[in-house]
N, C-alpha and C positions, 0 to 999 in steps of 0.2 A: 759148367755154369748151370745153376738151377733154371728150369723152364717156368718162370713166373708167368701165370696166366693173366695178361694185361687186360683181356676182354672182360674180366670180372669187375673192373673198376667203374665203368660208365664214363660218359664224356666229361662231366664236371669233376669227378674224382680224379680222372686222368690229368685234367688241368692242374688240380691241386698237387698231384705227383710231380708234374713238370716243374712247377714253381719250387717245390721242396728240393728237387734235384738240382735245379738251376742255382738255388741259393748255395748249395754245397759246391757246385762246380765253378760258378762264376763269381760268387761273392755276395755280400749283403746288399748290393745295390739293385737287386732284382725287384721290380714292382709287380704286384699281383695282377692276375688276369682281370680285365675290365672290358666292357662293351665299347668297341670302337665306333666311330661315327658312321662307318660303312656297314655296321651290323656285325663285324667280326669281333672275336674275343682275343685279346692278346696280352702278353706280359712284356715288360721292357727292362733293359739294362743300359745305364748310361755311365760309361767309364772304360777302363782298360781290361781286356780279357787276354790273359797269357795262356794260350792253348796248351803249351807244354806242361802246364801244371794240372791239366784236367784228365779225367779217366778216358774220355772219348778221343783224345788226340792221338794220331798215328805216331808210332815210335820215331823219334828224331825231329818231330815237328817243332818249329820255333815261331809259328805264326803268333802275331800279336794284333789284336783289334783295339782300336781306340775310337770311341764315338758312340753314337746312339744305336743300340741293337734291339730289335723286336723279335720276340719268340711267339710263334703261332703253333697251336696244337691241332693236329688232324687225327681225330679218333674214329675208328671204324668199329661199330658195334659187333658186326659179324664179319671178320676178315674173309676174303675170298679163298677158295680151296687151293689156288696155286700162287706161288710168288709172282708169276707174270701178271696175273689178274690184279694182285695187290699193287704192283708197280703201276699198272695202267690207272687204277683208281687214284692212287696218290698223285700221279702225274697230272691228272685232270684237276684234282683239288688245288694243287700248287699253281697250276696255270691260271685258274680262276682267281686265286689269291693275288698273284702278281698283277693280273689285269685290274683288280680292284685298287691296288696301290698306284698303278699307272694312271688310272682315271682320277684318283684323289690328287695326284701330283698336278695333273693338267687343270683340274678345277680349283686347285688350292683349297680343298675342303679339309685337309688335315693340317694341324698347327705345326707338325714336325714329321719329316719323312725319314725312314730308316737308312742308316749307312750300312748296316749289316742285318742279315736275317738268319734266324735259326728256326727250322721247321722240325717239329717233333711229332712222331707218329707211333701208334701201337702196332703197326703191321710189320711183318717180317719181309725183308728184301734179300734177294739172292746176291751173294758176293762174287759170282763168277765174273772174271775180268771182261770188260767191254760189253758183254751181252747180258750180264746179270742185272737185277733190278736196281741195285745201288747205282751202278754206273749209268744205266739208262735214264733214271730219274735225275741224277746229277747233271747229265748232259742236257736234258730237256729244260731244267730250271735255268741253267747257265744261258742257254739260247734265249729263253723268255726274258730274262733280265737284260741281256745285251740288246734285244729288240726294243724293250721298253726304254732303255737309255738312249737308243738311237732315234726314237721318235721325239725326243725333247720333252719338255714339261717339268723337268726337275727331279725325276726318279733316277738316282744313280747309286745303286747298291753295289758296294765294292767287293763284298764276299758273302758267302752263305754257308751254312752247315745243315745237314739233315741227321737228326737223331732218330734212328729207327729202333725197332723192338730189341734187337740184340744189344745195341748200345745202352738202351735203358736198363736192360738186365745187368750189364756190366756195372753201370752206375749204382744199381741197387745192391750188388755184391759189395761195392766199395763203401756204400753209405747205408749200413744196416739199420741205423736209427730211423732213416726215412722209410725203409720197408716195414718196420714195426708199426708205423702209423697207419698202414693200409692193410686191414685184415684180409682183404681179397688176395693178398700176396703171401699170407702166412699159412703154415701147415699145422696139423694137429700137434706134431712134435714141437714146433716152435712154442705153441701156447702152453703145453704141458711143462716144457722146460722153464718158461717164465713164471708159471704159477708155483711150481715146486712143492706141491702138497702131496703127501704120500697117502693120507687117509681117504680122501674123496677126490677123485680126478674128474675135473670138469673139462668139457670141450673136445675130447677125443672121439665122442659119439659112438663108442663101442657099447655092447649090451650092458655094461656095468655103469655107464655114465648117467648120472641123474638127469642131466640136461636132455639126453636122448629119450629117456623114459618119459619125461614131461612133454617133450616135443611131440612124441607119437600119441600120447593120450590126448593132448590138446588138439592135435591135428584131427583126430576122430570126433572129439566133442564139438569142435567149432565147425564141422562140416554141415551140421544139421541146421535147417532154416525153420524158424517158427511158422506155424500154419501148415506144416507139412502133412498133417493127418486130417485136415479139415476139408469139408465141402463136397457136396454132390457125389456123383458116381466115380469121379476120378480120385482115387485114394493113393496115388503114387507119392512116395516121399519126395520132398523138394530138398535137394542138396545145394549148398552154396555154390559149388563148381558148376552145377547145372544152370543156375539162373542169376549168377553174380552180375551186378550192375555197378558202374561207376557213375557218379553224379557231378554235375557242374557245381562249382563253388566260387564265390567272390572272395578274393583275398583282401583282408583288412578294409572291407567296405568300398573297394574301388572296382567298378565294373570294367575298367581298363585292365584289371588283373583277374580275369576269369580263367579258371583252370578246371581240370577233372580231378576231383578230390583225392582219390586213391593214387592216381598216377603222380600227382604233385607230391604227396607224402613220400612215395617211394623214390621219386627223383631227388628230393632233398636228402632222404636217407641214404642214397647212393654215394653221397659225398662224405668226407671225413668231417665230423662235427666236434672234434676235440677243441677246447677253448684256445689252445695255443697254435692251432693249425692255421697257416697262412690261407687267406681267401676263403675262410669259413663263412657260411651263411650267417648274416647278422641276426636273423630270427630263426634259430634252428628248430624250435618246437612248435606244435600245432594245437589249436583248439577247433574241433569240428562242431559247428553250431547248427542245429537243425530242429525243426518242429516235431511234434508227435508223429511217429510212423514214417519219418523221412529217411530212415535207413542208417542212422548214425552207428548203431551197434553192429549192423550187418557190414557196413564199411570197415569198422574196426576189426571184425572177424576176417574180412578179406585181406586187410593189411597184415594181420597176424599170420594167416595161412600162407601168404606170399613169402614172408620171412622164414616160416617153417620149411617151406619147399626149398628155399635157397640153402638153409642150414643143412637139410638132409639130402642135398643133391648128390653127394658122393657117398652116402651111407648105404649099406646093404640092409634093406628093410624087408619086412614080410609082404606077401602079395597084396593083402588088404590095404596096408599103408601105401604101397606103390600105386594102387588104383586112385587113392585120394590125391597123391602127389601129381600123377599124370592129369587127373581132372582139374587140379588147380592150375597147372601149366597151361592146359587148353583154355581154361576160363580167362586167364591173364592174356593169352594170345588173342582171344576173341575180343577182348577189351582194348587191344593194342597197348598192353602194358608189359614191359620186360620183367622177367624174374629178377629180383634185386641182385645187383652185383656185389653190393656190400652186405655180407651175410650176417645181418644183425640177429642177435638172440631176442626173440619176441616174448614179452611178458604181458599178458592181458589181465588186468585187475578189475573186478567189479567194485566200484567205489562205494556202493551202498553197503557191501559187506565189510569193507575196510573201515568205513565210517562207524559201523556198529562196534568194531573193535575199539576204535578211539573213544566212542561214546560210552563204553563200559568202564572207562577210567584207565585203561592200559595205554601207556605211552609208547606204542609200537611204531618204530620207524618203517618206512616203505621197504628197506632192505630186509629187515627182520620179518616183515609180513610175507615177502616173497620167499624167504628162506623157509618159513613155516609151511607155506604152500607147497614148495618143492619137497620138503621132508614128508608131508602127508601123501603125496602122489608117487613117491619113489621109494626104493628100498634102503636108501641111505639117509642119515641125518645131515642136512646141509646147514652149516653155521653161517651167520651173517658175515663173519670175517672172511670166509672163503668166497662168498658171493661178492664181497667188496673187491677182492683181488680179481675176480672174473670181470667185474665192471671196469677195472683198471686196464685189463689187457684186451678185452674183446668188445666190439660195438653192441649196443643194446637198442631195442625199440620197446619202450615202456608205454603201454596203451592203457590209459585210465578211463574206463567206460562208465558213463552215467553219473556225471557230476550233479545233474539236475535231480537225481534220485537220492541225494543227500539233502534232506529238507531243513534240518536244524542249522541255523546260522553258526552256532558254536562248533558243530561237527564240520561244517564247510570250512570255517577258519582253521580248524585243526588239520584238515586235508591240505589246504593251501600251505600251512606251515611245514607239513611233512614233505610236500613237493619241493618247497624252497630249501629244506635241509638236504634233500637228495641232490638238488642242483649245486649246492655249496660243496658237498662231497665230490660230486662229479667234476667240478671245476678244480678242486684240489688235486684230484687224481688225474686230471687231464683226460677224462673219459670221453669216448665217442658215444654220446647218449642222445637219442631222439625220443622226445615225449610227445604223445598224441592223447589229447583229452576230448571226450565227447560230452555235449550238454545240450539241453534245450535253451532257447534264448530267454524264455520267461524265467525270471529269478536269477539270471546270470549277472549279478550285480558286482560282486567282488571279483574283478577280472584278474587273470594272470598277467604278469608284467609285460607291457607292450614291447619293451626292448628285447624280450627273449621269446615271446610267443606271437606267431602270426595267427590270425583268426580266419578260418575258412567257413563262410556262411553258405550252407548248402542251399541250392536253388531248386525250383520245381523241376520234376522230370520233364524234359522236352517231349512233345507229343509223339515224335517219331521213335524216341527211346522207349516211351511208355508202351507203344504198340508192339515193338520188338520184345520188350520184357514180358508183356502179357502173352505173346505168342509162344515164348519159350516155356512159360508156366503151363499153358494149355497143352503144348506138345508133350510135356512130361506127365501131365495128369491123364491124358487120353491117348496113350501110344497105340492102342488097339481098337479105337472107336473113331473112325474117320468122320462119320456123320456128326457125332457130338462135337468133335474137335472143330469142324468147320462151322457148326452152329454157334458155338461159343465165341470163336474168332470173329464171326460176323456181327454178333451182338456187341462185342468189345469195340469193333470198328464203328458201329452206330454210336456208342457212348462217346467215342473220341471225337465224333463230328458234332455232338450236341453241345451247345455253348454252356449249358448248366452242368451236365454230368462230366464234361471234360475237366471241370474244376475239382472233381473227385478222383482224378487220375494223375495227381501231381506228386505223390509220394509212392515209393515201392510198396508199402503196406496197403495203401488204398488200391493200387492197381491189382495186387494179389487178391484182396478181398473182393473187388469188383469182378474179377475173373471167376470167383467161386459163386457169387450171387447170380450172375447173368445166366448161369446154367439153368437155374430154376425160374428166375423172375425176369421176364423180358422187359417189364417196365422198370427202368433204372432209378435208383434213389437220387433225390435232388440235394441232399445235405449230408454232413458227416454223421450226425446222429442216426439217420435212417440207414446209412451205409453200414455202420457197425451193428446196429440193431438187427438189420436183415442178415448180417453174417451170423449172429447168435441164433436167429430164427432158422437159418439154413442148416446149421449143424444139428439143431434140435429136430427139425422136420426130417432130416436124413435118417436119424435113428428111429423116429416114430414110423417111418415108411418101410423099415426093414421087416422081413418076415422072420422075426425072432421073438421068443417069449417076452423079453424085456420091453418090446415095442408097446404092448398094450399098457403096461405099467407106466411107461413114459407118457403115453397119451392121457391116461386118467389123472396123472399127477403133474401135468405140464405146468400149471400155474404155480404150484408149490416149489417145483424145481427152479422155475424162474425167480421166485421170491428168495430162494436160498442163495442163488447166484448174486442177487442184488444185495442181500444182507452181508454176504462174504465180501463183496466188492466194497461196500461202504465201510465195514470194519477194518479191512486191510488198508483202505485209503486213509482212515484215521490213524491206524498204527504206523503207517509209513511216513506220517507227517513229522514224527520225532526221530531222533538219532537211533534210539533203541530198536525202532521198527522199520529202519530204512529198507531192509530187504524183507518186506512183510510176508508172513505166511501164517496159516492158521493150523493149529495142531488137530489131529484127527478127533480126539475127545471133544474139543471145543466145537469143531464142525458138527459132530453128532449132536451135541447139546443144543446148538443153534437150530438144527433141523427139527429136533424134538420140540423145542419151544414153538416153532412154526406150526407143528401139528397140534400142540396143545391149544394154541390160539384159535385153531379151527374147531376145537371142541372135543378132540380125542382124549381119552383117559391116558394117564401117564404111561402105563405099560404098552398100550396100543400105539401111543405116540412114539415111544422109543423104538418099537419094532419097525414102524413106518419110516422113522428117521434113518434107520440103518439101510433100508432099501433105497431111500431117496439119495443118501450120500453115495451109495454104490453107483446109482444111475448117473449122478453128477460127475463122479471122478473116473468111472470106468467106461461109460458109454459116450457122454458128451465131450469128455477130455479137454474142456476149457479150464477146469481146475486140475492142475498137474502137480506131481510130487515136487516139493520144495523143502529142502533140509528135512526137518522132522514132521512136516505137515504138508499142506497144499497151498497153492497160490495161483494167480493168473500168470500164464507165460507171456501174455501180451499186456503191457501196462495200460494201453488204451481201453482194453476190455474191462479191466478193473475199474477204470474211471467211468466207463459207460454204465456199469452196474451200480456204481455209487450214485451216478446221476439219476438213474431210474428210481433208486430208493428215495432220493431227496425230493423228487417231484410228486411223491404220494402225499395227499393231504389237501386241505382247502387252500385257496389262492393266498390268503394272508400268511399262512404258515409256510407255504412254499417260497414266497418272495422273501420272507424273513430269513429262511435258510440260505437263500442266494446272497442276501446281504451279509450274512455271517461269514461266508467263505470267499466273498468277492475279491478281497485284497490279496489273499495268500497265493503266491505263485504255484505252490504245490497243488492247489485246488483249481487252477485256471482251466485246464482242459475239462475237468468235471463240470465246472460252471458253464462252459460253452456248450457241452453236450446236453446239459439240463435245459439251457435256453433253447437249443434246437428242438428238444422234445416238447417243450411247452408251446413253442410257436406252431409245431405240427398239430398239437392238441386243439388249440383255439386261437383265433385272431385277437381275442381280448388280451392276450399276454403281450401284444405289441405295446399297448398303453401301459401295462403294469411294469414291463421291463424298462421302458423309457422313464417312468416315474422313479423307479429304483435308481437308475443312473443319475437322475437329476438331484436326488437327495442323498446319494451314497457318501459323498465327501463332506460330511458336516460335523464330524467328531472333533471336539476341541483338542484332544490329545494328538490328533494328526494335523493340528493347526488348520483345521477345516479344509477348505478347497485349495490350499496353497500348493500341495503336492498331490494332485488328484489321481485316482485310479480310474474313474469313469471314462475319461477319453480313451484310455488304453483298452478298456473293455469294449467300447464302441468300435474302436479300430479292429479288434479281433472278431467281433460279430460281422462287420463288413467283410473282413478277409475270409471268414468262413462261409460267405455267400448266403447268410441267413436272412438278409433283407431283400433278396431278389424277389421281384413281383410284389413288394410291399412298399409302395412309394412314400406313404405317410411315415412308416417306421424308418425308412431309409433317410428321409429328411431329418427326422429327429436324431438319428445316430450321427449324421454329418454335422449337425449343429453342436451336439455334445463333443464330438471330436475336435471341432475348431475352438472350443473353450480352452484347450491346452495351449493356445497361442497367447494367453494372457500374460504368461511368464515362461522363461525357459523350462521345458519339460525335463524331468529326470531321465526319461528314455526317448530322445528324439527319433530314434530308428523305429520304435514301435508306432509312434504317431505317423511317421513318414509312410510306413507300410499301409496303415489304415487309409491315409489320404490317397495313396496310389490305387487302392481297391475301390474307391468311390466311382460310381458310373460316370461316363463321359458327360452326362447331362449336368453334373455338378462341377465339372472342371473349371468353368469360368468363375463360378462363385468361390470356389476354394482358392484359386490364384488371386482373385480380387481381395479376399480376406488376408492372404499372405502379404500381398503388395501394400495393403492399407496400413501395415505396421510402420511404414516409413514415417508417418506423422504421429505415431502413438507412443513415443518415448523409447529410451534405450532398452528396457527389459523386453518389451514386445518386439522390437527390431531384432534383438538377440534371439528370441524364441523363433521368429520367422526364419532367420538366417540359419539357425541350427537345423530346423526341420527341412528347409530347402536343401541344405548340404547333405542331409541324410537321404532325402528323396533322390538326389543326383546319383548317390552311390547305390541306389536300390532299383534302378530301372534301366532297361535298354531302349525303351520307346523314344524314338527321336523327337516326336511331337512334344512329349512331356519334358524331355531334356531341354528343348528350346524354351518352353514355357518357364521351366525352373531357372534357366540362366537369365532370361529377360526379367523375371520377377526379382531375382537376386540383385541385378543391376539397379532395378527401380528402388530398392531399399536405400540406396545411397549411403552405404556404410563408410565411415571414415576409416583411415588406416589404423587408428587406435582401436576402433571397434573390431576390425578384422583380426588384429593381433590378440585382443582379449578373447575372441571366440576360438582362435587357434590354440591358445594356451589352455583354455578350459575344456573344449570338447574334441580336441585333435581334429578340428575342422580343417579342410583344405584352404579355407580363407586365411589370408595373412602369411602364407608360407613364403619364405625368402625375403620378407620385408625387413627393413632396418629395425633394430631394437628400439623400444620406446624409452623416453626419458622418465626415470622413476623419481618421484618426489619423496616417498616414504615407504617403509615396510611395516606392515601391521599384522599382529597375531589375532586370529579370529576370536580366541577366548577373551582377550582384552577388549576387542571391538564390541562384542556382544554384552560383556559386563557393563560397559559404559552406556549401552543403549537400553538395557532392560531396567524398568522402574521397579525397585524392590520395596518401595514405601507401602506399608499395610500388610506385609508378609510377616508371619510369626517366625521365630528363630529356627524352628525345624524346617519350615518351607524355604527359608533363606539358605540354609545349609544344603538342602537337597538341590536347589536351583544352582547354587554356586558350584557344587560338585559336578552337576551336569554340564554347565558351561565350561568348566575346567577340562572336561574330557575332549574339548575341541582344541586344546592347546597344541601347537605344532603345525596347525593349518595356517599358513601365512599367505598374505596377498600384498600386492604393491598398489600404491595410489599414484596415478599419473595425471598431470594436468591441474588446472586451477580448481579451487574449491567448488563443489565437493570432490571433484576429480573422478577418474574412472578406476574401479577396482579390477586388478588383474591377478588371476590365480598364480601363485608362486611356488610355495612348498606344501606338499601334501603329506600329512601324518597318517599312518595306516592303523593307528589305534582305534578301538571301537568307541562309538558315541552312545553306547547303551546307558551310561549314567544319565545322559540328557533325555533319552527316550523314557527312562523310569521317572524322571522329574516331570515330564509332560503328562504322565498319567494323572497328575494333580491338575484339575481343571483351572484353578487359579493361576498356577505357574504357566500352564499352556496359554492362557489368555495374556499373561504378561509378556511372554516371548513373542506371541503373535502380534501384539501391539508394537513391540520393538521392531519387528521385521516390516510392519506397515510403514514405519517412520523412516526407514533407510532410503537414500536417494536411488532413483531408478538406475543410475550409472553404476551402482554397487550391486547389481543383480547377481554377480558371481558369488557374493556372500550367501545370499538366499539359496543359490544353486548348490553350493558346497554343503550347507546344512541339509537340504533335501536329499542330496546324494548319500549322505550318511544316515539320516533318520529313516527314510522310506523303506530300505531293505530290512532294517531291524523291525520296524512296526508291522510291515507286511508279513513277516515270518513268525509273528506271534501265533502259536498253535491255536487252532479254532475247532479241531475235530471233536474233542470231548464235549465242548459246548454244543456243537451240532447234534451229537448223539443224545445228550441230555434233553435238548429241546424236543427231539423226535420221540424219546421215551415218554416225556411229559404229555405229548399230544397223542400218544399211543399209535404212532404211524410206523413203528418198526415192524410190527407183525400184522 
């Protein structure tokens, strides 16, 4: 009998295996594992079991069970070294289980008690008669059950069975189809036999296997952590396995479901996710949502490294690779994460590069893109058809990193389409596929299907984790300088105690940069702009302070080198706004020409400017190393640094010009972090910008094509300024931001979560005012009540603070929402309100296009305008809603069409048409707020993503502020 390693499965996959085998052994009446009321997980069978027909029955057995049978799995991650120890462990587990059943019987807390029990375990038990583990455990269970029955209370189990590891292996031999569903039980020979390809063999992990070649190259490439060469005297490289961190995350917006992100992904990945698998996770795929520098890409690296380590666990690799594998195992152990039992093949894709491929007009599927990637990195040509077979037989972990770096809406739609195509293929092949996507929350408008993807919203690094993370970085940077190590650790501890600077230690990137800065600057930065600006300054000063010939040149040309970085950052930010420049880089000739233009602007003649440009480019790329090699040119390795440099370039000029530039980029999510960094820089420059920024927010949402302030951006910007702590110590500015934020409650906001985050960041002095404003919506009409309810619901899912949670619940009750309003909110915003309520009575079903056509007044429009408007409104067809109640009734979202509303957005570029649509929306009843919300949810992402970078550059060239 093959010695299948059951410990590779993990507890949830073992449960899946138990159900699959029980279906074969007992019949189709087996119910899948579920959480029992006593906290245990169990499967059930109700019917007749003829044990003589099963693999596990002893020869000659004629036992027949008729009645309610419960199966309970007892999985041990690391079995004990001896059969005796395993038997003791199992005996304790089963004793506890029986005690739980006995208690449930006495308390009548279970609706049904078992007549029979089957205990299933992955441990090996000795078969030595009377003294062996099998007989010892059987005797102990029999006594426990007899004692429980003798105590009364209703528990009367008539018989039981124990399926231990050897019996499970026998069942696997008898039911090979079940074994094939669990890759942890397969051998390389199994896979090769099923693939049956002679040209390119995948999965055997010998030196000729393209998968092995790719795994080893990616293992080395993904070990490196950005910032590894930066900062102060400690120049030790930072490796992922040295400083890896897992982060808390909220699942699907519910703080009752808070997990550690990497651990959760790997736990789900340890199960079999084939669509036809019994007891599969309902939402098998993940979207990791986190802000700038929050560690999304680093977490995706760790997930990929964990799976590479699992895949290569039995392979004979070179010493260098073995060091990385051992380091990864140690890192996972430190984080209390097990090496994955389900050895998924990890593929990590840079979505910005894939989007460039799609943006170039090539209709490249994800499978073809992966095949091309494999072929480039290995010695064989791997065809998509072979890869498709590999997807059929082996589990995958497909990691799609950086959705937020795909700025064009058309390219993002193309990416969504290709992911959906792969999901369709995977379902057809019954593939064991796990997809993990990373993105920033800003601009994540077109969400992946809620029924297939769970969303893990990364939380701030807890202070104790931040301190431990910082100490690991410092230990690696100063292994031989104890005095410096202790000084930096002490300053980091001071920063963690300061209520202002602790806000700058909430992401791994911030903690890393802070640890570099405090080495030189004992006075710590109060905001993100200063934090990243000081980082740039730290790297520059480090090189200037060195006793090398280049240091003098760096010192003399410091301002020009700074200017070069700013101009590169600005231009790359503009380029990356479109699909073609998603993975932005600048070629070496263009970089040289830009530096030469800077020199000429200072008055140098052409030849002299060119020579100086060569030296400046060398200093920027070889000494400061913030501009690093990227494809055929250079780029910023840290996206936030690119955004910082763009922000520094934007704020050069007089106040009117600077505020005009901020207005230009304010709506676009691609520019949001740049906008916030620029605001931080301006506030640091002068207090006068408090007034100018508030005036900008007050007048921002006034364009007719955006239907003016119907779908405003300014409250979200106010929320992000508050969240960035930029209003701290500025009470007048703070009051103005809070007032701007609360204007979002006039109608349901397009992004309630963003508003909720902003409200939760308001100081405690404003808490009473904020909740009074929310509560006042009770008497303000259906639309305002809906807005308050959606924001309160989002706030409840975004805070652990018990005081705030109490205020949220009390205020929600004060709104006095009717059952119909609750269900309307639940159907629209996936709100927790209205869950489990009876369906409402529907009086009519209406198509949004028909509704809007009847509401818009077209009198006075010429034929071209009428055609343009009708085409725009027609793009809304397929969005349906129901009307419930007496006239005018309440509109309830019903059917959602995923087509684009771009024709309507184009129509609204005409001010006359925009005015006509705005007037129509003004006239709809407040109880039809869902209609306005649907249109906003469609229009705002399209309008916000209209490229603005070229316009920004043109305005700066016109004002001569580029050089």
